[in-house]
Kinemage of the C-alpha trace (Angstrom):
@kinemage 1
@onewidth
@group {chain A} dominant
@subgroup {mainchain}
@vectorlist {calphas} color= white
{ca met a 1} P 0.000 0.000 0.000
{ca ser a 2} L 1.372 3.420 -0.954
{ca lys a 3} L 2.040 6.182 1.534
{ca lys a 4} L -0.516 8.416 -0.191
{ca ser a 5} L -3.296 5.890 0.418
{ca lys a 6} L -2.430 5.810 4.131
{ca met a 7} L -2.662 9.597 4.496
{ca ile a 8} L -5.929 11.045 5.812
{ca asp a 9} L -7.640 13.543 3.568
{ca pro a 10} L -7.438 16.936 5.356
{ca asp a 11} L -10.805 17.997 3.935
{ca leu a 12} L -12.520 14.905 5.317
{ca ala a 13} L -10.886 15.421 8.723
{ca cys a 14} L -12.034 19.063 8.825
{ca asn a 15} L -15.546 18.060 7.798
{ca ala a 16} L -15.651 15.417 10.537
{ca lys a 17} L -14.480 17.913 13.162
{ca gly a 18} L -17.004 20.465 11.953
{ca tyr a 19} L -19.812 17.908 12.080
{ca ala a 20} L -18.871 16.848 15.600
{ca trp a 21} L -18.713 20.484 16.759
{ca asn a 22} L -22.109 21.233 15.245
{ca lys a 23} L -23.639 18.205 16.955
{ca phe a 24} L -22.110 19.328 20.240
{ca lys a 25} L -23.534 22.845 19.867
{ca gln a 26} L -26.973 21.442 19.125
{ca ser a 27} L -27.034 19.394 22.334
{ca trp a 28} L -24.683 21.275 24.637
{ca gln a 29} L -27.282 21.262 27.406
{ca leu a 30} L -27.286 17.455 27.438
{ca gln a 31} L -23.495 17.376 27.300
{ca leu a 32} L -23.383 19.721 30.285
{ca met a 33} L -25.588 17.362 32.263
{ca leu a 34} L -22.894 14.697 31.926
{ca val a 35} L -20.350 16.756 33.858
{ca leu a 36} L -21.751 15.954 37.318
{ca pro a 37} L -22.101 12.157 36.749
{ca leu a 38} L -18.599 12.029 35.266
{ca phe a 39} L -17.220 13.951 38.225
{ca tyr a 40} L -18.990 11.557 40.596
{ca ile a 41} L -17.604 8.473 38.822
{ca ile a 42} L -14.059 9.831 38.712
{ca leu a 43} L -14.111 10.964 42.340
{ca phe a 44} L -15.807 8.002 43.994
{ca his a 45} L -15.040 5.097 41.633
{ca tyr a 46} L -11.694 5.761 40.005
{ca gly a 47} L -10.163 7.939 42.722
{ca pro a 48} L -10.304 5.250 45.449
{ca met a 49} L -8.419 2.839 43.169
{ca tyr a 50} L -5.310 4.676 44.318
{ca gly a 51} L -5.703 2.906 47.659
{ca ile a 52} L -5.764 -0.607 46.172
{ca gln a 53} L -2.012 -0.778 46.677
{ca ile a 54} L -2.489 -1.351 50.420
{ca ala a 55} L -3.334 -4.954 49.485
{ca trp a 56} L 0.443 -5.370 48.976
{ca arg a 57} L 1.399 -3.348 52.042
{ca asn a 58} L 1.174 -3.669 55.804
{ca tyr a 59} L -1.023 -0.597 56.047
{ca arg a 60} L -0.930 1.531 59.185
{ca ala a 61} L -2.966 4.732 59.330
{ca arg a 62} L -0.253 6.776 61.033
{ca asp a 63} L 2.280 5.862 58.320
{ca gly a 64} L -0.085 6.490 55.418
{ca ile a 65} L -0.261 4.485 52.205
{ca trp a 66} L 3.205 5.302 50.905
{ca gly a 67} L 4.811 5.078 54.330
{ca ser a 68} L 3.482 1.584 55.105
{ca ala a 69} L 5.841 -1.341 54.572
{ca trp a 70} L 5.644 -3.268 51.311
{ca val a 71} L 4.885 -6.956 51.961
{ca gly a 72} L 4.149 -8.209 48.442
{ca trp a 73} L 1.740 -11.139 48.187
{ca lys a 74} L 1.773 -11.907 51.918
{ca asn a 75} L -1.854 -10.826 52.512
{ca phe a 76} L -3.104 -13.051 49.704
{ca gln a 77} L -1.021 -15.965 50.965
{ca asp a 78} L -2.358 -15.509 54.490
{ca phe a 79} L -5.918 -15.942 53.236
{ca phe a 80} L -5.112 -19.207 51.451
{ca arg a 81} L -3.264 -20.430 54.545
{ca tyr a 82} L -6.418 -19.867 56.647
{ca tyr a 83} L -7.802 -23.322 57.429
{ca lys a 84} L -11.395 -22.337 56.564
{ca trp a 85} L -10.776 -20.564 53.262
{ca lys a 86} L -12.298 -23.409 51.241
{ca leu a 87} L -15.421 -23.319 53.421
{ca leu a 88} L -15.730 -19.539 52.907
{ca val a 89} L -15.475 -19.866 49.127
{ca lys a 90} L -17.873 -22.823 49.095
{ca asn a 91} L -20.527 -21.002 51.141
{ca thr a 92} L -20.184 -17.847 49.049
{ca leu a 93} L -20.544 -19.709 45.746
{ca ala a 94} L -23.402 -21.867 47.051
{ca ile a 95} L -25.464 -18.813 48.048
{ca ser a 96} L -24.592 -16.906 44.854
{ca phe a 97} L -25.514 -19.727 42.474
{ca tyr a 98} L -28.645 -20.504 44.506
{ca gln a 99} L -29.699 -16.857 44.191
{ca leu a 100} L -28.924 -16.798 40.480
{ca leu a 101} L -30.691 -20.043 39.560
{ca ala a 102} L -33.745 -19.541 41.771
{ca gly a 103} L -34.114 -15.777 41.717
{ca phe a 104} L -33.199 -14.740 38.183
{ca pro a 105} L -36.133 -16.359 36.283
{ca ile a 106} L -38.878 -15.278 38.724
{ca pro a 107} L -39.046 -11.553 37.765
{ca ile a 108} L -39.144 -12.598 34.089
{ca ile a 109} L -42.023 -15.020 34.685
{ca leu a 110} L -43.915 -12.452 36.775
{ca ala a 111} L -43.415 -9.774 34.113
{ca leu a 112} L -44.776 -12.123 31.422
{ca phe a 113} L -47.842 -12.948 33.532
{ca leu a 114} L -48.516 -9.259 34.164
{ca his a 115} L -48.062 -8.500 30.475
{ca val a 116} L -50.424 -11.280 29.400
{ca ser a 117} L -53.160 -10.536 31.954
{ca lys a 118} L -56.201 -8.659 30.670
{ca his a 119} L -57.286 -7.546 34.158
{ca lys a 120} L -55.558 -4.165 34.324
{ca val a 121} L -56.777 -3.396 37.844
{ca leu a 122} L -55.412 -6.714 39.121
{ca val a 123} L -52.109 -6.012 37.338
{ca lys a 124} L -51.773 -2.604 39.023
{ca ile a 125} L -52.564 -4.057 42.456
{ca thr a 126} L -50.069 -6.913 41.943
{ca gln a 127} L -47.361 -4.516 40.836
{ca asn a 128} L -47.828 -2.187 43.806
{ca ile a 129} L -47.890 -5.048 46.317
{ca ser a 130} L -44.823 -6.723 44.803
{ca tyr a 131} L -42.874 -3.420 44.773
{ca ile a 132} L -43.359 -2.698 48.485
{ca pro a 133} L -40.856 -5.270 49.901
{ca his a 134} L -38.055 -3.639 47.887
{ca phe a 135} L -38.208 -0.606 50.184
{ca ile a 136} L -37.815 -2.654 53.382
{ca ser a 137} L -34.351 -2.215 54.871
{ca thr a 138} L -32.090 -5.191 55.554
{ca val a 139} L -32.377 -4.808 59.329
{ca val a 140} L -36.163 -4.738 59.183
{ca met a 141} L -36.220 -7.710 56.812
{ca val a 142} L -34.152 -9.828 59.196
{ca gly a 143} L -36.397 -8.678 62.068
{ca ile a 144} L -39.444 -9.867 60.101
{ca leu a 145} L -37.781 -13.249 59.519
{ca asn a 146} L -37.003 -13.579 63.233
{ca gln a 147} L -40.594 -12.750 64.171
{ca val a 148} L -42.235 -14.986 61.557
{ca phe a 149} L -40.034 -18.017 62.242
{ca asn a 150} L -39.979 -17.727 66.024
{ca pro a 151} L -40.723 -21.298 67.212
{ca ile a 152} L -42.934 -20.109 70.074
{ca thr a 153} L -44.552 -16.752 69.314
{ca gly a 154} L -44.089 -16.534 65.528
{ca phe a 155} L -46.335 -17.590 62.672
{ca tyr a 156} L -44.205 -20.704 62.240
{ca gly a 157} L -44.618 -21.471 65.955
{ca tyr a 158} L -48.417 -21.150 65.807
{ca ile a 159} L -48.582 -23.503 62.817
{ca met a 160} L -46.482 -26.082 64.676
{ca lys a 161} L -48.745 -25.759 67.740
{ca phe a 162} L -51.785 -26.337 65.538
{ca leu a 163} L -50.218 -29.412 63.939
{ca arg a 164} L -49.237 -30.794 67.361
{ca ser a 165} L -52.702 -30.209 68.803
{ca his a 166} L -54.233 -32.220 65.952
{ca his a 167} L -51.571 -34.925 66.326
{ca ile a 168} L -50.303 -34.298 62.784
{ca val a 169} L -46.819 -33.693 64.189
{ca lys a 170} L -45.851 -35.997 67.051
{ca ser a 171} L -42.677 -34.199 68.148
{ca thr a 172} L -43.082 -31.962 71.201
{ca thr a 173} L -39.704 -30.231 70.930
{ca tyr a 174} L -39.449 -26.697 69.604
{ca tyr a 175} L -37.316 -26.705 66.479
{ca asp a 176} L -35.771 -23.274 65.846
{ca ile a 177} L -35.466 -23.028 62.081
{ca arg a 178} L -33.468 -19.791 62.423
{ca ser a 179} L -30.560 -21.739 63.930
{ca ser a 180} L -30.621 -24.573 61.414
{ca glu a 181} L -27.642 -24.968 59.108
{ca gly a 182} L -29.790 -26.641 56.464
{ca ala a 183} L -32.432 -23.887 56.489
{ca phe a 184} L -30.094 -20.873 56.427
{ca arg a 185} L -29.541 -20.699 52.662
{ca his a 186} L -33.233 -21.230 51.927
{ca leu a 187} L -34.273 -18.455 54.323
{ca tyr a 188} L -31.633 -16.094 52.964
{ca val a 189} L -32.317 -16.708 49.271
{ca trp a 190} L -36.119 -16.913 49.255
{ca ser a 191} L -36.584 -13.903 51.500
{ca gly a 192} L -34.345 -12.016 49.058
{ca ile a 193} L -36.387 -13.250 46.106
{ca trp a 194} L -39.616 -12.121 47.771
{ca gln a 195} L -38.073 -8.730 48.466
{ca ala a 196} L -36.665 -8.132 44.969
{ca met a 197} L -38.916 -9.928 42.487
{ca gly a 198} L -41.450 -7.119 42.081
{ca trp a 199} L -38.815 -4.454 41.582
{ca gly a 200} L -36.970 -6.710 39.157
{ca thr a 201} L -39.988 -6.873 36.825
{ca ile a 202} L -39.850 -3.154 35.963
{ca leu a 203} L -37.175 -3.507 33.289
{ca tyr a 204} L -38.833 -6.534 31.682
{ca ile a 205} L -42.276 -4.909 31.661
{ca ala a 206} L -40.748 -1.882 29.934
{ca ala a 207} L -39.123 -4.178 27.356
{ca leu a 208} L -42.405 -6.030 26.771
{ca ala a 209} L -44.185 -2.719 26.207
{ca ala a 210} L -42.008 -2.260 23.099
{ca val a 211} L -43.417 -5.397 21.460
{ca ser a 212} L -45.249 -4.400 18.279
{ca pro a 213} L -49.025 -5.112 18.461
{ca glu a 214} L -48.919 -5.921 14.737
{ca leu a 215} L -46.864 -9.026 15.471
{ca his a 216} L -49.540 -10.290 17.876
{ca glu a 217} L -52.304 -9.449 15.395
{ca ala a 218} L -50.563 -11.342 12.617
{ca ala a 219} L -49.912 -14.328 14.899
{ca thr a 220} L -53.555 -14.339 16.060
{ca ile a 221} L -54.784 -14.366 12.464
{ca asp a 222} L -52.496 -17.340 11.813
{ca gly a 223} L -54.155 -19.163 14.717
{ca ala a 224} L -51.419 -18.847 17.337
{ca ser a 225} L -52.570 -19.245 20.935
{ca arg a 226} L -51.556 -16.804 23.664
{ca trp a 227} L -48.986 -19.266 24.956
{ca lys a 228} L -47.472 -19.595 21.455
{ca arg a 229} L -47.302 -15.823 21.134
{ca val a 230} L -45.463 -15.604 24.455
{ca leu a 231} L -42.948 -18.210 23.302
{ca his a 232} L -42.365 -16.875 19.797
{ca ile a 233} L -42.950 -13.117 20.163
{ca asp a 234} L -42.662 -11.857 23.746
{ca ile a 235} L -39.696 -13.919 24.944
{ca pro a 236} L -37.536 -13.373 21.808
{ca thr a 237} L -38.215 -9.631 22.084
{ca ile a 238} L -36.923 -9.387 25.648
{ca leu a 239} L -34.155 -11.963 25.157
{ca pro a 240} L -31.413 -9.310 24.678
{ca thr a 241} L -32.524 -7.645 27.929
{ca ile a 242} L -32.502 -10.999 29.724
{ca ser a 243} L -29.016 -11.718 28.384
{ca ile a 244} L -27.618 -8.373 29.535
{ca met a 245} L -29.146 -8.721 33.006
{ca phe a 246} L -27.758 -12.259 33.312
{ca ile a 247} L -24.283 -11.052 32.337
{ca leu a 248} L -24.460 -8.290 34.945
{ca arg a 249} L -25.664 -10.726 37.609
{ca ser a 250} L -22.822 -13.121 36.804
{ca gly a 251} L -20.407 -10.316 37.686
{ca his a 252} L -21.531 -10.558 41.335
{ca ile a 253} L -20.915 -14.268 41.876
{ca met a 254} L -18.332 -13.652 44.603
{ca ser a 255} L -20.155 -10.663 46.088
{ca val a 256} L -22.597 -11.785 48.769
{ca gly a 257} L -23.362 -8.732 50.891
{ca tyr a 258} L -22.343 -9.114 54.507
{ca glu a 259} L -25.204 -7.137 56.134
{ca lys a 260} L -28.037 -9.653 55.842
{ca val a 261} L -25.778 -12.693 56.290
{ca tyr a 262} L -24.193 -11.153 59.378
{ca leu a 263} L -27.568 -10.318 60.936
{ca met a 264} L -28.922 -13.832 60.290
{ca gln a 265} L -25.737 -15.476 61.518
{ca asn a 266} L -25.435 -17.259 64.859
{ca ser a 267} L -23.177 -19.834 66.467
{ca leu a 268} L -25.366 -22.751 65.353
{ca asn a 269} L -25.481 -21.974 61.621
{ca ile a 270} L -21.969 -20.501 61.319
{ca asn a 271} L -20.691 -23.377 59.165
{ca lys a 272} L -23.187 -22.464 56.422
{ca ser a 273} L -23.492 -18.726 56.989
{ca glu a 274} L -19.853 -17.688 57.160
{ca val a 275} L -19.023 -16.183 53.758
{ca ile a 276} L -16.106 -14.143 52.457
{ca ser a 277} L -17.778 -10.775 53.102
{ca thr a 278} L -18.544 -11.533 56.774
{ca tyr a 279} L -15.025 -12.883 57.250
{ca val a 280} L -13.562 -9.691 55.766
{ca tyr a 281} L -15.757 -7.611 58.077
{ca lys a 282} L -14.717 -9.538 61.187
{ca phe a 283} L -11.010 -9.818 60.458
{ca gly a 284} L -10.424 -6.928 58.083
{ca leu a 285} L -12.397 -4.115 59.705
{ca ala a 286} L -13.200 -5.227 63.254
{ca lys a 287} L -9.592 -6.283 63.885
{ca asn a 288} L -8.135 -3.384 61.878
{ca lys a 289} L -6.408 -5.617 59.310
{ca leu a 290} L -7.203 -3.286 56.437
{ca ser a 291} L -4.535 -4.591 54.079
{ca tyr a 292} L -5.726 -8.149 54.600
{ca gly a 293} L -9.356 -7.198 53.934
{ca thr a 294} L -8.382 -5.178 50.854
{ca ala a 295} L -6.460 -8.124 49.417
{ca ile a 296} L -9.473 -10.426 49.767
{ca gly a 297} L -11.802 -7.808 48.306
{ca leu a 298} L -9.461 -7.257 45.365
{ca met a 299} L -9.332 -10.998 44.747
{ca asn a 300} L -13.153 -11.107 44.713
{ca ser a 301} L -13.299 -8.228 42.233
{ca ala a 302} L -10.792 -9.956 39.948
{ca ile a 303} L -12.839 -13.168 39.926
{ca asn a 304} L -16.053 -11.216 39.246
{ca ser a 305} L -14.368 -9.429 36.334
{ca val a 306} L -13.259 -12.738 34.829
{ca met a 307} L -16.790 -14.116 35.255
{ca ile a 308} L -18.504 -11.199 33.530
{ca ile a 309} L -16.032 -11.274 30.614
{ca thr a 310} L -16.437 -15.048 30.243
{ca val a 311} L -20.239 -15.012 30.326
{ca asn a 312} L -20.324 -12.071 27.925
{ca phe a 313} L -18.017 -13.974 25.536
{ca ile a 314} L -20.283 -17.043 25.666
{ca ala a 315} L -23.398 -14.900 25.103
{ca asn a 316} L -21.795 -13.266 22.064
{ca lys a 317} L -20.827 -16.650 20.628
{ca leu a 318} L -24.315 -18.115 21.109
{ca ser a 319} L -26.111 -15.087 19.635
{ca asp a 320} L -23.649 -14.029 16.925
{ca gly a 321} L -22.783 -10.887 18.868
{ca glu a 322} L -26.384 -9.696 19.353
{ca ala a 323} L -26.976 -10.524 23.037
{ca gly a 324} L -23.658 -9.524 24.572
{ca leu a 325} L -23.037 -6.539 26.795
{ca phe a 326} L -19.880 -5.528 24.941
């Protein structure tokens, strides 16, 4: 290829710059609105990345970041030398995959039912009722669980009393489900699903609203039932949205929030409820081992990044690049 063919035409470059400047002038108000979000992202998301280096240091507040001793990979090695690190990873992955497999399809199914229903009043009532739990704080949610599943004074306790009085259940001992290792994950996951499923339908309902009525009319004329139209029109329309949301959810596999787990945790269910985030809170923050906690958090973020890139790659391959996030 000749050098002349590689050179950029100055006239085309000037025209491109002029076009871009004209577009900017036409929408400068919108461009100005981006300044505050960009400032927020740079200040609170990229700025703190400066402190990631304490994962390789023995950080002490009085010495500062640069004054703290460099220890290399010691903090990472200490975590993998901890005798329960496999249990922490296992519990974290078990809860994450349980949440993903059980909780991800439910908002989609609910959104499809609401979209299909012809009773608009019932749809509005269902939406409002299902949205309410989203606004319940974590502390209140755990308090509700403790009250409902109290073996003596809770709803669960009254049901057990009723079953015992009618000799349906022969056992006379009070079984506290809140302290059960086997019940912890179910309580944690399904209470979270109940709290988030209504709010999670908003995006899918908005996507279903974009479905062209002409497609349904044509399918009805061809004799397609409502179930067939859901399978061949509604679901394919929202499939890109489902794919993107699944990719984003896969980027949180190692991120089980510590607040709810910590509040539901007790000495009897500790073998199932101790996850990486609660361990980091107890040993990283409570015991002032900030470098150690940062190293574990950085490791989690790295694994989540690999997961989201991998799932996005698979989604692109399966859909010929149409369902991927990037």
